[in-house]
C-alpha positions as CSV (number, residue, x, y, z in Angstrom):
1,M,20.1,52.4,71.2
2,S,22.4,49.6,72.4
3,E,24.2,47.1,70.2
4,E,22.0,44.3,71.9
5,S,18.8,46.1,70.8
6,L,20.0,46.4,67.2
7,A,21.0,42.8,67.2
8,D,17.5,41.8,68.4
9,S,15.7,43.9,65.8
10,A,17.8,43.1,62.7
11,P,16.5,39.5,62.1
12,I,12.9,40.7,61.9
13,V,13.5,42.4,58.5
14,E,14.9,39.4,56.7
15,P,12.0,37.0,57.3
16,R,9.6,39.6,56.0
17,K,11.5,40.0,52.8
18,R,11.8,36.3,52.4
19,S,8.0,35.7,53.0
20,R,7.2,38.4,50.4
21,A,9.5,36.8,47.9
22,V,7.9,33.4,48.6
23,V,4.4,34.9,48.0
24,V,5.5,36.5,44.7
25,L,7.1,33.3,43.5
26,T,4.1,31.2,44.6
27,A,1.7,33.5,42.8
28,A,3.9,33.4,39.6
29,A,3.9,29.6,39.8
30,I,0.1,29.4,40.1
31,L,-0.3,31.8,37.2
32,A,2.0,29.7,35.0
33,L,0.2,26.6,36.0
34,V,-3.2,28.1,35.2
35,F,-1.9,29.4,31.8
36,G,-0.5,25.9,31.0
37,I,-3.8,24.2,31.8
38,V,-5.8,26.6,29.7
39,W,-3.4,26.2,26.8
40,M,-3.5,22.4,27.0
41,Q,-7.3,22.4,27.2
42,S,-7.6,24.7,24.2
43,S,-5.1,22.5,22.3
44,K,-7.1,19.4,23.3
45,Y,-10.3,20.7,21.7
46,E,-8.8,22.3,18.6
47,P,-10.8,20.6,15.8
48,L,-9.2,18.3,13.3
49,T,-9.3,20.3,10.0
50,V,-9.5,19.3,6.4
51,G,-6.0,19.0,4.8
52,K,-4.4,17.4,7.9
53,V,-3.3,13.8,8.1
54,A,-6.0,11.6,9.7
55,P,-4.7,10.3,13.1
56,D,-3.8,6.6,13.1
57,F,-5.4,4.1,15.5
58,D,-5.4,0.4,16.1
59,L,-8.8,-1.0,17.2
60,P,-10.4,-4.4,17.5
61,D,-13.3,-5.5,15.4
62,L,-16.2,-7.7,16.5
63,E,-14.0,-10.8,16.2
64,D,-11.3,-9.1,18.3
65,N,-9.0,-8.8,15.2
66,Y,-7.1,-5.5,15.4
67,V,-7.4,-3.1,12.5
68,R,-5.1,-0.1,11.9
69,L,-6.2,2.9,9.8
70,S,-2.8,3.3,8.2
71,D,-3.2,-0.3,6.7
72,F,-5.6,1.2,4.2
73,R,-3.2,3.7,2.5
74,G,-3.9,3.7,-1.2
75,K,-7.7,3.4,-0.6
76,V,-10.4,6.0,0.1
77,V,-11.6,5.5,3.7
78,F,-15.1,6.4,4.9
79,L,-14.6,6.7,8.7
80,N,-17.7,7.0,10.8
81,F,-18.0,7.3,14.6
82,W,-21.2,6.1,16.2
83,A,-22.8,4.5,19.2
84,T,-25.7,2.1,19.9
85,W,-27.6,4.7,22.0
86,C,-27.4,7.3,19.2
87,K,-30.8,7.4,17.3
88,P,-29.4,9.5,14.4
89,C,-26.6,6.9,14.0
90,R,-29.2,4.1,13.6
91,E,-31.1,6.2,11.0
92,E,-27.8,6.8,9.1
93,M,-26.4,3.3,9.1
94,P,-28.7,1.8,6.3
95,S,-27.5,4.4,3.8
96,M,-23.9,3.6,4.8
97,E,-24.5,0.0,4.0
98,V,-25.8,0.9,0.6
99,L,-22.8,3.1,0.1
100,Y,-20.5,0.3,1.1
101,R,-22.1,-2.3,-1.2
102,N,-22.1,0.1,-4.2
103,F,-18.5,1.3,-3.9
104,K,-16.4,-1.4,-2.1
105,Q,-15.5,-2.9,-5.5
106,D,-14.1,0.6,-6.5
107,G,-11.8,0.6,-3.5
108,L,-13.9,2.3,-0.9
109,V,-13.2,1.2,2.7
110,V,-15.9,1.8,5.3
111,L,-14.9,1.7,9.0
112,A,-17.6,2.3,11.6
113,V,-16.0,3.0,15.0
114,S,-18.3,2.5,18.0
115,I,-17.6,4.7,20.9
116,D,-19.8,2.6,23.2
117,R,-18.1,2.2,26.6
118,V,-17.8,-1.0,28.6
119,T,-21.4,-0.6,30.0
120,T,-23.0,-0.6,26.5
121,K,-20.4,-2.6,24.6
122,Q,-22.5,-5.8,24.7
123,E,-25.2,-4.0,22.6
124,I,-23.0,-3.6,19.6
125,P,-23.4,-7.1,18.0
126,P,-27.2,-7.1,18.3
127,F,-27.3,-3.6,16.8
128,V,-25.1,-4.6,13.8
129,K,-27.2,-7.8,13.3
130,S,-30.5,-5.9,13.4
131,L,-29.5,-3.6,10.6
132,N,-27.7,-6.4,8.5
133,L,-24.5,-4.4,8.4
134,T,-21.6,-6.0,6.5
135,F,-18.9,-3.3,6.6
136,P,-16.2,-3.5,9.3
137,V,-17.3,-2.3,12.8
138,L,-14.5,-1.4,15.3
139,I,-14.8,-1.0,19.0
140,D,-13.2,1.9,21.0
141,S,-14.5,1.3,24.5
142,W,-11.6,3.2,26.1
143,G,-11.8,6.4,24.0
144,Q,-8.6,6.0,22.0
145,T,-10.0,8.1,19.2
146,D,-11.8,10.7,21.2
147,K,-8.8,13.0,21.7
148,R,-7.2,12.2,18.4
149,Y,-10.2,13.2,16.4
150,K,-11.5,15.8,18.8
151,L,-14.9,14.2,18.7
152,M,-17.8,16.6,19.6
153,G,-20.5,13.9,19.4
154,V,-21.9,11.2,17.2
155,P,-22.4,10.6,14.4
156,E,-19.3,12.1,12.8
157,T,-17.8,11.1,9.4
158,Y,-14.4,11.6,8.0
159,I,-13.6,11.1,4.3
160,I,-9.9,10.2,4.0
161,D,-8.0,10.1,0.7
162,Q,-5.5,7.6,-0.6
163,Q,-2.6,9.4,1.1
164,G,-4.3,9.4,4.5
165,I,-5.3,13.1,4.3
166,L,-8.6,14.2,5.6
167,R,-10.7,15.6,2.7
168,E,-14.1,16.1,4.3
169,K,-15.6,16.1,7.8
170,V,-19.3,15.7,8.3
171,I,-20.9,16.5,11.7
172,G,-24.2,14.8,12.2
173,P,-26.1,12.2,10.0
174,R,-26.4,12.2,6.3
175,D,-28.3,10.1,3.7
176,W,-25.4,8.5,1.9
177,T,-27.6,7.4,-0.9
178,R,-27.9,11.0,-2.1
179,L,-25.5,11.9,-4.9
180,D,-25.0,15.4,-3.6
181,N,-23.6,13.9,-0.4
182,L,-21.2,11.7,-2.3
183,E,-19.3,14.3,-4.3
184,M,-16.0,14.0,-2.4
185,V,-16.2,10.2,-2.2
186,T,-16.8,9.8,-5.9
187,A,-14.2,12.4,-6.9
188,L,-11.6,10.5,-4.9
189,L,-12.6,7.1,-6.2
190,K,-12.7,8.2,-9.9
191,S,-9.9,10.7,-10.2
192,G,-7.5,10.0,-7.3
193,V,-6.1,12.4,-4.8
194,Q,-4.8,14.9,-7.4
195,S,-8.2,15.7,-8.7
196,A,-9.6,15.9,-5.2
197,Q,-7.0,18.5,-4.2
198,A,-8.4,20.8,-6.8
199,L,-11.9,20.7,-5.3
200,P,-12.9,23.4,-2.9
201,P,-13.0,22.3,0.8
202,A,-16.3,21.0,2.1
203,T,-18.3,23.5,4.2
């Protein structure tokens, strides 16, 4: 074989090696990207568990005054997520009003965060007025709390102690006039966070 023939055939080998390396690197990059997305998604939906610090937020009330959760350190906070289109929320709200009126003088703070988006935001004031609610209602039309609290739906309620620690999470509605539903709230109000730590976690 002549030197010219060898020279002509030699360059063919290198591009093949390079293309194979590019394919391998591209496949590895795609796998890494997929793994990263799966990891981020699983982290995103990991539930907020009892014993963790309740994520802070800063939301407007019906008068457009901003309220920050951390401003209530030293008090027991009853944090409820709801929406005007949620029938169980409407059924639960009257018992929340009774709870608020009975325990606000003992230091209980009730915060009801509406997750109504812009399309249904205008329904919030009529909803509140129709049920004669007097506890603070906050508006989260842009979903600030959705990711922080890993909300699965509404209603959801979080009982937060005086140190800002989540002590009980309740999925779905409850009758908050029933004493058996108020064990954690009354324990925190009466005995403080030290006694509440000795209680078994809510199931």
